[in-house]
MARBA-3410 file (N, C-alpha, C, O; in Angstrom, 1 decimal):
204
74.0,127.2,261.4,74.3,127.0,262.8,73.0,127.0,263.6,72.9,126.1,264.5 ~ 72.1,127.9,263.3,70.8,127.9,264.0,70.1,126.6,263.8,69.5,126.1,264.8 ~ 70.1,126.1,262.6,69.4,124.8,262.3,70.0,123.6,263.0,69.3,122.8,263.5 ~ 71.3,123.7,263.1,72.0,122.6,263.9,71.7,122.6,265.3,71.5,121.5,265.9 ~ 71.6,123.8,265.9,71.2,123.9,267.3,69.8,123.4,267.5,69.5,122.7,268.5
68.9,123.8,266.6,67.5,123.4,266.7,67.4,121.9,266.6,66.6,121.3,267.4 ~ 68.1,121.3,265.7,68.1,119.9,265.5,68.6,119.2,266.7,68.0,118.1,267.1 ~ 69.6,119.7,267.3,70.2,119.1,268.5,69.3,119.1,269.7,69.1,118.1,270.4 ~ 68.6,120.3,269.8,67.6,120.4,270.9,66.4,119.4,270.7,65.9,118.8,271.6 ~ 66.0,119.2,269.5,64.9,118.3,269.1,65.3,116.9,269.5,64.5,116.1,270.0
66.5,116.5,269.1,67.0,115.2,269.4,67.0,114.9,270.9,66.7,113.8,271.4 ~ 67.5,115.9,271.7,67.5,115.8,273.1,66.1,115.6,273.7,65.9,114.7,274.6 ~ 65.2,116.4,273.2,63.8,116.3,273.7,63.2,114.9,273.4,62.5,114.3,274.2 ~ 63.5,114.4,272.2,63.0,113.1,271.8,63.6,112.0,272.6,62.9,111.0,273.0 ~ 64.9,112.0,273.0,65.5,111.0,273.8,64.9,111.0,275.2,64.8,110.0,275.8
64.6,112.2,275.7,64.0,112.3,277.1,62.6,111.7,277.1,62.2,111.1,278.0 ~ 61.9,111.9,276.0,60.5,111.4,275.8,60.6,109.9,275.8,59.7,109.2,276.3 ~ 61.5,109.3,275.1,61.6,107.9,274.9,62.2,107.1,276.1,61.9,105.9,276.2 ~ 63.0,107.8,276.8,63.7,107.0,277.9,62.8,106.4,278.9,63.1,105.3,279.3 ~ 61.7,107.0,279.4,60.8,106.3,280.3,60.2,105.1,279.7,60.0,104.1,280.4
59.9,105.2,278.4,59.3,104.0,277.7,60.3,102.9,277.7,59.9,101.7,277.9 ~ 61.6,103.2,277.4,62.6,102.2,277.4,62.8,101.5,278.7,63.0,100.3,278.8 ~ 62.7,102.3,279.8,62.8,101.8,281.1,61.7,100.8,281.5,61.9,99.8,282.1 ~ 60.5,101.2,281.0,59.3,100.4,281.3,59.4,99.1,280.6,58.9,98.0,281.0 ~ 60.0,99.1,279.4,60.1,97.8,278.6,61.1,96.8,279.2,61.0,95.6,278.9
62.0,97.3,280.1,62.9,96.3,280.7,62.2,95.4,281.7,61.5,95.9,282.5 ~ 62.5,94.1,281.6,61.9,93.2,282.6,62.5,93.4,283.9,63.6,93.8,284.1 ~ 61.7,93.0,285.0,62.2,93.2,286.3,63.3,92.1,286.6,63.2,91.0,285.9 ~ 64.2,92.3,287.5,65.3,91.4,287.7,64.7,90.2,288.4,63.7,90.2,289.1 ~ 65.5,89.1,288.4,65.0,87.8,289.0,65.0,88.0,290.5,64.1,87.5,291.2
65.9,88.8,291.1,65.9,89.0,292.5,64.7,89.7,293.0,64.1,89.4,294.0 ~ 64.2,90.7,292.2,63.0,91.4,292.6,61.8,90.5,292.5,61.0,90.5,293.4 ~ 61.7,89.8,291.4,60.5,88.9,291.2,60.5,87.8,292.2,59.4,87.4,292.7 ~ 61.7,87.2,292.6,61.7,86.1,293.6,61.2,86.6,294.9,60.6,85.8,295.7 ~ 61.5,87.8,295.3,61.1,88.4,296.6,59.6,88.8,296.6,58.9,88.6,297.6
59.2,89.4,295.5,57.9,90.0,295.5,56.7,89.1,295.0,55.6,89.3,295.3 ~ 57.1,88.0,294.2,56.0,87.2,293.6,55.3,86.4,294.7,55.9,85.8,295.6 ~ 54.0,86.4,294.7,53.2,85.7,295.7,52.8,84.3,295.1,52.4,84.2,293.9 ~ 52.9,83.3,295.9,52.6,81.9,295.5,51.3,81.5,296.3,51.3,81.8,297.5 ~ 50.3,80.9,295.6,49.1,80.5,296.4,49.5,79.5,297.5,50.5,78.8,297.3
48.8,79.5,298.6,49.1,78.6,299.7,48.8,77.1,299.3,47.9,76.9,298.5 ~ 49.5,76.2,299.9,49.2,74.8,299.7,48.1,74.4,300.7,47.9,75.1,301.7 ~ 47.5,73.3,300.4,46.4,72.8,301.3,46.7,71.3,301.5,47.5,70.7,300.8 ~ 46.0,70.7,302.4,46.1,69.3,302.7,44.8,68.6,302.7,43.9,69.1,303.4 ~ 44.6,67.6,301.9,43.4,66.8,301.8,43.8,65.4,302.3,45.0,65.1,302.5
42.8,64.5,302.5,43.1,63.2,302.9,42.3,62.2,302.0,41.2,62.4,301.6 ~ 43.0,61.1,301.8,42.4,60.0,301.0,41.4,59.3,301.9,41.3,59.5,303.1 ~ 40.6,58.3,301.3,39.7,57.5,302.1,40.4,56.7,303.2,39.8,56.4,304.2 ~ 41.7,56.4,302.9,42.4,55.7,303.9,43.1,56.6,305.0,43.7,56.1,305.9 ~ 42.9,57.9,304.8,43.4,58.8,305.8,44.8,59.4,305.5,45.4,60.1,306.3
45.4,59.0,304.3,46.7,59.5,303.9,46.6,61.0,303.6,45.8,61.4,302.8 ~ 47.5,61.8,304.1,47.6,63.2,303.8,48.1,63.4,302.3,49.0,62.8,301.9 ~ 47.4,64.3,301.6,47.8,64.7,300.2,48.0,66.2,300.2,47.1,67.0,300.5 ~ 49.2,66.6,299.8,49.5,68.0,299.6,48.9,68.4,298.3,49.1,67.8,297.2 ~ 48.1,69.5,298.3,47.5,70.0,297.1,47.9,71.4,296.9,47.8,72.3,297.8
48.3,71.8,295.7,48.7,73.1,295.3,48.0,73.5,294.0,48.3,72.9,293.0 ~ 47.1,74.5,294.1,46.4,74.9,292.9,46.8,76.3,292.5,47.0,77.2,293.3 ~ 46.9,76.5,291.2,47.3,77.8,290.6,47.6,77.6,289.1,47.1,76.8,288.5 ~ 48.5,78.5,288.7,48.9,78.4,287.2,50.2,77.6,287.1,51.1,77.7,287.9 ~ 50.3,76.9,286.0,51.6,76.3,285.6,52.1,77.0,284.3,51.4,77.4,283.5
53.4,77.0,284.2,54.1,77.5,283.0,55.1,76.4,282.7,55.2,75.4,283.3 ~ 55.9,76.7,281.6,57.0,75.7,281.3,58.3,76.4,280.9,58.2,77.6,280.4 ~ 59.4,75.7,281.1,60.7,76.3,280.9,60.9,76.6,279.4,60.5,75.9,278.5 ~ 61.6,77.7,279.1,62.0,78.0,277.8,63.2,77.2,277.4,63.9,76.7,278.3 ~ 63.5,77.0,276.1,64.5,76.2,275.6,65.9,76.6,276.1,66.9,75.8,276.1
66.1,77.9,276.4,67.4,78.4,276.8,67.9,77.8,278.1,69.1,77.9,278.5 ~ 67.0,77.2,278.9,67.4,76.6,280.2,67.9,75.2,280.1,68.4,74.6,281.0 ~ 67.7,74.6,278.9,68.2,73.2,278.7,69.7,73.1,278.9,70.5,73.8,278.4 ~ 70.0,72.1,279.8,71.4,71.9,280.1,71.9,72.7,281.3,73.1,72.4,281.8 ~ 71.2,73.6,281.8,71.6,74.4,283.0,71.4,73.7,284.3,70.5,72.8,284.3
72.2,74.0,285.3,72.1,73.3,286.5,70.8,73.7,287.3,70.5,74.9,287.4 ~ 70.1,72.7,287.9,68.9,73.0,288.7,69.3,73.1,290.2,70.4,72.9,290.5 ~ 68.3,73.4,291.0,68.5,73.5,292.4,69.0,72.2,293.1,69.7,72.2,294.1 ~ 68.6,71.1,292.4,69.0,69.8,293.0,70.4,69.4,292.6,70.9,68.4,293.1 ~ 71.0,70.2,291.7,72.3,69.8,291.2,72.3,69.1,289.8,73.3,69.0,289.2
71.1,68.7,289.4,71.0,68.0,288.1,71.0,69.0,287.0,70.7,70.2,287.2 ~ 71.3,68.6,285.8,71.2,69.4,284.6,69.8,69.4,284.1,69.2,68.3,284.0 ~ 69.2,70.5,283.8,67.8,70.5,283.3,67.8,69.9,281.9,68.5,70.3,281.1 ~ 66.8,69.0,281.8,66.6,68.3,280.5,65.1,68.5,280.1,64.3,67.9,280.8 ~ 64.9,69.3,279.1,63.5,69.6,278.7,62.8,68.4,278.2,61.6,68.4,278.0
63.5,67.3,277.9,62.9,66.1,277.4,62.6,65.0,278.5,62.2,63.9,278.2 ~ 62.7,65.4,279.8,62.4,64.6,280.9,61.2,65.2,281.7,61.1,66.4,281.7 ~ 60.4,64.4,282.3,59.3,64.9,283.1,59.7,65.4,284.5,59.6,64.8,285.5 ~ 60.1,66.7,284.5,60.6,67.3,285.7,59.9,68.7,285.9,59.1,69.1,285.0 ~ 60.1,69.3,287.1,59.4,70.5,287.3,60.1,71.3,288.4,61.0,70.8,289.1
59.8,72.6,288.5,60.2,73.5,289.6,59.1,73.9,290.4,58.0,74.2,289.9 ~ 59.3,73.8,291.8,58.2,74.3,292.7,58.9,75.0,293.8,60.0,74.7,294.2 ~ 58.2,76.0,294.4,58.7,76.8,295.5,58.3,76.2,296.8,58.9,76.5,297.9 ~ 57.3,75.3,296.8,56.8,74.7,298.0,57.1,73.3,298.3,57.3,72.9,299.4 ~ 57.2,72.5,297.3,57.4,71.0,297.4,58.8,70.6,297.5,59.7,71.2,296.9
59.1,69.6,298.3,60.5,69.1,298.5,61.2,68.7,297.2,60.5,68.1,296.3 ~ 62.5,69.0,297.1,63.2,68.5,295.9,63.2,67.0,295.9,63.4,66.4,297.0 ~ 63.1,66.4,294.8,63.0,65.0,294.6,61.7,64.4,294.8,61.5,63.2,294.5 ~ 60.7,65.2,295.1,59.3,64.6,295.3,58.6,64.4,294.0,58.8,65.1,293.0 ~ 57.9,63.3,293.9,57.1,63.0,292.7,55.7,63.6,292.9,55.1,63.4,294.0
55.2,64.3,291.9,53.9,65.0,292.1,53.1,64.7,290.8,53.7,64.5,289.7 ~ 51.8,64.7,290.9,50.9,64.6,289.8,50.3,66.0,289.5,49.7,66.6,290.3 ~ 50.5,66.4,288.2,50.0,67.7,287.8,48.8,67.5,286.8,48.9,66.8,285.8 ~ 47.7,68.1,287.1,46.5,67.9,286.3,46.1,69.3,285.7,45.8,70.2,286.5 ~ 46.0,69.3,284.4,45.5,70.5,283.7,44.0,70.6,283.9,43.2,69.8,283.5
43.5,71.7,284.7,42.1,71.8,285.0,41.2,72.2,283.8,40.0,72.2,284.0 ~ 41.9,72.6,282.8,41.1,73.0,281.6,40.7,71.7,280.7,39.6,71.7,280.2 ~ 41.6,70.7,280.7,41.2,69.6,279.9,41.3,68.2,280.6,41.0,67.2,280.0 ~ 41.7,68.2,281.9,41.7,67.0,282.7,42.9,66.1,282.5,43.0,65.0,283.1 ~ 43.8,66.5,281.6,45.0,65.7,281.3,46.0,65.8,282.5,46.2,66.9,283.1
46.7,64.7,282.8,47.6,64.7,284.0,49.0,64.1,283.6,49.1,63.4,282.6 ~ 50.0,64.5,284.4,51.3,64.0,284.1,52.1,63.9,285.5,51.8,64.7,286.4 ~ 52.9,62.9,285.7,53.7,62.7,286.9,55.1,63.3,286.6,55.7,63.0,285.6 ~ 55.6,64.2,287.5,56.9,64.8,287.3,57.7,64.7,288.6,57.1,64.5,289.7 ~ 59.0,64.9,288.5,59.9,64.9,289.7,60.3,66.4,289.9,60.8,67.0,288.9
60.1,66.9,291.1,60.6,68.3,291.4,62.1,68.3,291.6,62.6,67.7,292.5 ~ 62.8,69.0,290.7,64.2,69.1,290.8,64.8,70.5,290.8,66.0,70.7,290.7 ~ 63.9,71.5,290.9,64.3,72.9,290.8,63.4,73.8,291.6,62.3,73.3,292.0 ~ 63.8,75.0,291.8,63.0,76.0,292.5,62.4,77.0,291.5,63.1,77.4,290.6 ~ 61.2,77.5,291.8,60.5,78.5,291.0,59.1,78.0,290.8,58.7,77.0,291.5
58.3,78.6,290.0,58.5,79.8,289.2,58.3,81.0,290.1,57.7,81.0,291.2 ~ 58.9,82.1,289.7,58.9,83.4,290.5,58.0,84.4,289.8,58.4,85.5,289.5 ~ 56.8,84.0,289.6,55.7,84.9,289.0,54.5,84.8,289.9,54.1,83.7,290.3 ~ 53.8,85.9,290.1,52.6,85.8,290.9,51.6,84.8,290.4,51.3,84.7,289.2 ~ 51.1,84.0,291.3,50.0,83.0,291.0,50.5,81.7,290.4,49.7,80.8,290.2
51.8,81.6,290.1,52.3,80.4,289.5,52.7,79.4,290.6,53.3,79.8,291.6 ~ 52.4,78.1,290.4,52.7,77.1,291.4,53.7,76.1,291.0,54.4,75.4,291.8 ~ 53.9,76.0,289.6,54.9,75.0,289.1,55.3,75.4,287.7,54.6,76.0,286.9 ~ 56.6,75.1,287.5,57.2,75.3,286.2,57.6,74.0,285.6,58.4,73.2,286.2 ~ 57.1,73.6,284.5,57.2,72.3,283.9,58.3,72.2,282.8,58.6,73.2,282.1
58.8,71.0,282.6,59.7,70.8,281.4,58.8,70.8,280.2,57.6,70.6,280.3 ~ 59.4,70.9,279.1,58.6,71.0,277.8,57.9,69.6,277.6,56.8,69.6,277.1 ~ 58.6,68.5,278.0,57.9,67.2,277.8,56.7,67.1,278.6,55.6,66.6,278.1 ~ 56.7,67.6,279.9,55.5,67.5,280.8,54.4,68.4,280.2,53.3,68.1,280.3 ~ 54.8,69.6,279.8,53.9,70.6,279.3,53.1,70.0,278.1,51.9,70.3,277.9
53.9,69.3,277.2,53.2,68.7,276.0,52.2,67.7,276.4,51.1,67.6,275.8 ~ 52.5,66.9,277.5,51.5,65.9,277.9,50.2,66.5,278.5,49.2,65.9,278.5 ~ 50.4,67.8,279.0,49.2,68.5,279.5,48.5,69.3,278.4,47.5,69.9,278.7 ~ 49.1,69.3,277.2,48.6,70.0,276.1,48.4,71.5,276.4,47.4,72.1,276.1 ~ 49.5,72.1,276.9,49.5,73.5,277.2,50.6,74.3,276.5,50.9,75.5,276.9
51.2,73.7,275.5,52.3,74.4,274.8,51.9,75.6,274.1,52.5,76.7,274.2 ~ 50.7,75.5,273.5,50.2,76.6,272.7,49.9,77.8,273.6,50.2,79.0,273.2 ~ 49.2,77.6,274.7,48.7,78.6,275.6,49.9,79.2,276.4,49.9,80.3,276.8 ~ 50.8,78.3,276.7,52.0,78.7,277.6,51.7,78.6,279.1,52.7,78.3,279.8 ~ 50.5,78.8,279.5,50.2,78.7,280.9,48.9,77.9,281.0,48.1,77.9,280.0
48.6,77.3,282.2,47.3,76.6,282.3,47.0,76.5,283.8,47.9,76.5,284.7 ~ 45.7,76.5,284.2,45.4,76.3,285.6,45.6,74.8,286.0,45.1,74.0,285.2 ~ 46.2,74.6,287.0,46.5,73.2,287.4,46.3,72.9,288.9,46.1,73.8,289.7 ~ 46.2,71.6,289.1,46.1,71.0,290.5,47.3,70.1,290.6,47.5,69.2,289.9 ~ 48.2,70.4,291.6,49.4,69.6,291.9,49.1,68.8,293.1,48.8,69.4,294.2
49.4,67.5,293.1,49.2,66.7,294.2,50.4,65.8,294.5,51.1,65.3,293.6 ~ 50.8,65.8,295.8,51.9,65.0,296.3,51.5,64.1,297.4,51.0,64.5,298.5 ~ 51.6,62.7,297.2,51.3,61.8,298.2,52.5,61.1,298.8,53.4,60.7,298.0 ~ 52.6,61.0,300.1,53.8,60.4,300.7,54.1,58.9,300.2,55.2,58.6,299.9 ~ 53.0,58.2,300.0,53.1,56.8,299.6,53.6,56.6,298.2,54.1,55.5,297.8
53.6,57.7,297.4,54.1,57.6,296.0,55.5,58.1,295.7,55.9,58.2,294.6 ~ 56.2,58.4,296.8,57.5,59.0,296.7,58.6,58.0,296.3,58.5,56.8,296.7 ~ 59.6,58.4,295.6,60.6,57.4,295.1,61.5,56.9,296.1,62.1,55.8,295.9 ~ 61.7,57.6,297.2,62.6,57.1,298.3,62.0,57.4,299.6,61.1,58.2,299.8 ~ 62.5,56.7,300.6,62.0,56.9,302.0,62.3,58.3,302.5,61.5,58.9,303.2
63.5,58.8,302.1,63.9,60.1,302.6,62.9,61.2,302.1,62.5,62.1,302.8 ~ 62.6,61.1,300.8,61.6,62.1,300.2,60.2,61.9,300.8,59.5,62.9,301.0 ~ 59.9,60.6,301.0,58.6,60.4,301.7,58.5,61.1,303.0,57.4,61.7,303.3 ~ 59.5,61.0,303.8,59.5,61.7,305.1,59.4,63.2,305.0,58.7,63.9,305.8 ~ 60.0,63.8,303.9,60.0,65.2,303.7,58.6,65.6,303.3,58.1,66.6,303.8
57.9,64.8,302.5,56.5,65.1,302.0,55.6,65.0,303.2,54.7,65.9,303.4 ~ 55.8,64.0,304.0,54.9,63.8,305.2,55.1,65.0,306.2,54.1,65.5,306.7 ~ 56.3,65.4,306.4,56.6,66.6,307.3,56.0,67.8,306.7,55.4,68.6,307.5 ~ 56.1,68.0,305.4,55.5,69.2,304.8,54.0,69.2,305.0,53.4,70.2,305.3 ~ 53.4,68.0,304.8,51.9,67.9,304.9,51.5,68.1,306.3,50.5,68.8,306.6
52.2,67.6,307.3,51.9,67.8,308.7,51.9,69.3,309.1,51.1,69.8,309.8 ~ 53.0,69.9,308.7,53.1,71.4,309.0,52.0,72.2,308.3,51.5,73.1,309.0 ~ 51.7,71.9,307.1,50.6,72.6,306.4,49.3,72.4,307.0,48.4,73.3,307.1 ~ 49.1,71.1,307.4,47.8,70.8,308.0,47.6,71.5,309.3,46.5,72.0,309.6 ~ 48.6,71.6,310.2,48.5,72.4,311.4,48.3,73.8,311.2,47.5,74.5,311.9
48.9,74.4,310.1,48.7,75.8,309.8,47.3,76.1,309.4,46.7,77.0,309.8 ~ 46.8,75.2,308.5,45.4,75.5,308.0,44.3,75.3,309.0,43.3,76.0,309.0 ~ 44.6,74.3,309.9,43.6,74.1,311.0,43.6,75.3,312.0,42.6,75.7,312.5 ~ 44.8,75.8,312.2,45.0,77.0,313.1,44.3,78.2,312.6,43.8,79.1,313.3 ~ 44.2,78.3,311.2,43.6,79.5,310.6,42.1,79.4,310.4,41.4,80.4,310.1
41.5,78.2,310.7,40.1,78.0,310.5,39.3,78.6,311.7,39.8,78.6,312.9 ~ 38.1,79.1,311.5,37.2,79.5,312.6,36.9,78.3,313.5,37.0,77.1,313.1 ~ 36.6,78.5,314.8,36.4,77.4,315.8,35.3,76.5,315.3,35.4,75.3,315.5 ~ 34.2,77.0,314.7,33.1,76.1,314.2,33.6,75.2,313.2,33.1,74.0,313.1 ~ 34.5,75.6,312.3,35.0,74.7,311.2,35.9,73.6,311.8,36.0,72.5,311.3
36.7,74.0,312.9,37.6,73.1,313.5,36.8,71.9,314.1,37.2,70.7,314.0 ~ 35.7,72.2,314.7,34.8,71.1,315.2,34.3,70.2,314.1,34.3,69.0,314.3 ~ 33.9,70.8,313.0,33.5,70.1,311.9,34.5,69.2,311.3,34.3,68.0,311.0 ~ 35.8,69.7,311.3,36.9,68.9,310.7,37.2,67.7,311.6,37.6,66.7,311.2 ~ 37.0,68.0,313.0,37.3,66.9,313.9,36.4,65.7,313.7,36.8,64.6,313.7
35.1,66.0,313.4,34.2,64.9,313.1,34.5,64.3,311.8,34.4,63.1,311.6 ~ 34.9,65.1,310.8,35.1,64.6,309.4,36.3,63.7,309.4,36.3,62.7,308.6 ~ 37.3,63.9,310.2,38.5,63.1,310.1,38.2,61.7,310.6,39.0,60.7,310.2 ~ 37.1,61.5,311.3,36.8,60.1,311.7,35.9,59.4,310.7,35.7,58.2,310.8 ~ 35.4,60.1,309.7,34.6,59.5,308.7,35.4,58.9,307.6,36.7,58.9,307.6
34.7,58.4,306.5,35.4,57.8,305.4,35.4,58.5,304.1,36.0,58.2,303.2 ~ 34.6,59.6,304.1,34.4,60.4,302.8,35.6,61.3,302.6,35.9,62.1,303.5 ~ 36.1,61.3,301.4,37.2,62.2,301.1,36.7,63.6,301.1,37.5,64.5,301.6 ~ 35.5,63.9,300.6,35.0,65.2,300.6,34.9,65.8,302.0,35.1,66.9,302.3 ~ 34.4,64.9,303.0,34.2,65.3,304.4,35.6,65.6,305.0,35.7,66.4,305.9
36.6,64.8,304.6,37.9,65.0,305.3,38.7,66.1,304.7,39.8,66.4,305.3 ~ 38.3,66.8,303.7,39.1,67.8,303.1,39.2,69.0,304.0,38.2,69.5,304.6 ~ 40.4,69.5,304.1,40.6,70.7,305.0,40.7,71.9,304.1,40.8,71.8,302.9 ~ 40.6,73.1,304.8,40.7,74.4,304.1,42.1,74.6,303.7,43.0,73.9,304.2 ~ 42.4,75.7,303.0,43.7,76.0,302.6,44.4,76.8,303.6,43.7,77.6,304.4
45.7,76.8,303.7,46.5,77.6,304.6,47.9,77.7,304.1,48.4,76.9,303.3 ~ 48.6,78.7,304.6,50.0,79.0,304.1,51.0,78.1,304.9,50.9,78.0,306.1 ~ 52.0,77.7,304.2,53.1,76.9,304.9,54.4,77.7,304.9,55.4,77.1,305.2 ~ 54.3,79.0,304.7,55.5,79.8,304.7,55.7,80.4,306.0,56.7,81.1,306.2
END
């Protein structure tokens, strides 16, 4: 009887010791991560012709196979064999160029979903797109995402990208010191892309 009581108490103590570890092992819920995850701000650069280009730099990841066939934010079914992506900042339907900054490889994708909801991540790619960037083995990669109004598939999406660029451009100019604003004013009249580049700013 005494041994049974001792064994029972030992088991209770063990369960209390393990329970915090079990709680820590549980992943955070999607609602928590979507609210708390921070996304790097987008920036606006200009081509030699003066066209605004939305630029988003940070980490890229890619969808797991379990998402294949599930509905995306655009209403389409996710297909891991098509060059698509999820972005929290860029308009749905927009065509963007993603460049792996580790190896210089690029891929064009269509944004048809929202995400990723992880700190520092700017885009979630389909498996096909991730393969073209040669990032399957690592799982994540530092990338540069670019969206040009002139390269959009429809006039409606072009207008959305232009509006997004205009809003981001105003935000980043407002956040710059007065001395930089004067410099940018002169740069916008020049022809050098490097001179025309603006600083980063948040569009949220």
